C-alpha positions, 0 to 999 in steps of 0.5 A, spaced: 500 500 499 502 506 498 502 510 504 504 517 502 497 519 500 495 517 507 500 520 510 499 527 507 492 526 509 493 525 516 498 531 516 493 536 512 487 534 517 492 535 523 493 542 521 486 543 520 485 541 527 490 546 529 487 551 525 480 550 527 482 550 535 480 556 539 485 562 538 489 563 544 495 568 546 502 565 546 507 567 550 513 571 546 517 569 552 523 564 550 523 557 553 529 556 558 531 549 558 531 547 566 532 539 566 535 534 561 537 527 561 541 525 555 542 518 558 550 518 557 551 514 564 550 507 565 547 508 572 540 512 570 537 508 576 541 511 581 540 519 579 534 520 583 530 521 577 528 514 574 525 507 577 523 501 573 515 501 572 511 496 576 507 491 573 500 493 574 493 493 571 490 488 566 491 492 559 497 496 557 502 495 563 501 487 564 507 485 561 512 490 565 518 486 568 524 489 572 529 484 568 535 487 567 536 484 560 530 489 558 534 495 559 540 498 555 544 504 556 548 504 549 551 510 545 547 515 549 541 512 548 536 509 553 533 502 550 527 499 552 526 492 550 519 488 549 521 480 548 517 474 548 518 470 554 522 464 554 521 462 561 514 461 563 515 458 569 519 464 572 514 469 569 507 466 566 506 473 562 507 470 554 511 477 553 516 481 557 516 489 556 521 495 560 518 501 562 521 507 566 517 513 570 519 518 575 514 517 579 515 519 587 522 522 584 521 528 579 515 532 577 513 537 571 509 542 572 507 548 567 512 547 562 514 543 556 516 536 555 520 534 549 523 527 547 527 525 541 526 517 540 525 512 535 520 506 535 521 499 532 514 496 530 511 489 531 504 487 530 502 488 537 507 493 539 504 499 543 510 504 545 508 510 549 510 516 552 505 519 557 504 524 563 500 522 569 498 527 575 501 526 582 497 524 588 491 523 584 486 517 583 483 516 576 478 517 574 475 521 579 481 526 579 487 528 576 489 528 568 493 524 563 497 527 557 499 522 552 504 525 548 505 519 544 502 512 543 504 508 537 500 501 534 504 496 530 507 499 524 503 505 524 506 511 520 503 516 525 502 517 533 496 518 537 496 524 542 491 524 547 488 528 553 484 524 559 480 527 565 474 526 569 471 530 564 473 526 558 472 520 561 465 521 562 464 523 555 461 529 556 461 534 550 467 538 549 473 539 545 476 533 541 481 530 546 485 526 541 488 526 534 493 522 530 499 525 526 504 522 521 511 521 523 518 518 520 516 510 522 523 508 521 527 514 524 528 518 530 522 523 531 522 529 536 515 530 540 513 535 545 507 537 549 507 544 552 502 544 558 504 551 561 497 555 561 490 554 558 492 550 552 495 544 551 499 544 545 503 538 541 508 538 536 512 533 532 518 534 529 517 542 531 510 542 527 504 543 531 500 537 531 494 538 536 491 543 541 486 542 547 483 548 550 480 549 557 473 550 557 470 556 561 466 554 567 467 547 567 472 547 573 467 543 577 467 538 572 474 537 572 475 538 564 482 541 565 486 538 571 493 540 567 496 545 571 498 540 577 504 536 577 506 530 573 510 524 573 513 522 566 512 515 564 516 512 558 514 504 556 514 499 551 508 495 551 506 489 548 498 487 547 492 490 550 485 492 548 487 497 543 492 494 539 490 487 539 493 481 540 501 480 539 503 476 533 509 471 535 516 474 534 523 472 535 527 478 535 526 484 541 522 490 539 526 496 542 524 503 544 530 508 543 530 514 547 535 519 545 534 525 550 528 528 555 528 535 556 524 540 560 523 547 559 519 553 562 519 560 561 
């Protein structure tokens, strides 16, 4: 299948979504880099920032493992693996995946997160980079910003915001979209959650916006001014992506760097 017309269509629709969104005044004050991790040291779990993710839930994160073989630091990259489990006696999960988060260690509030990474694909792969509000109980409280999610071999990623308001599927602004990427190379993804509008970018191009609605505070439509922790994980299988097609070689998620900016 020729993907070029499809990719062009996605790009056009994404720009239309951006252009049709509520006009908001954007600060002209420049962004200032306040924190970054270039993964240029092997002991990233001793930096006071990252922890290996626990296995939890019954959907996207139910194959997480802290097996050291699933985590690599090489050539200034953090590499998270997904593999077929060859020892079901040790762990009953058919697949094992790696994930990291900054939960209970580092939080991000009113700024911009930027991540450069490359995502390998396989049928059933579901790598994601997302932000979850600190010390909140879902879905009654708090919010989630999915900077990217990619399914299978898709030549695009999804941006999504979640809140108690969107969870109840109330009428409001569109809370998700897709945007084309170079599926075989590194891409840079960013989300600005500084003010009353959440702005997403792919390789410097505006890709999606989600705005605060006046008078919806009691319905928790925009709980995105709270502190967030960051999650980066390789996932295999789940309701959305579907079943995993058996594979032999590991599927990898290469993280070049993570940066946080504020004004």
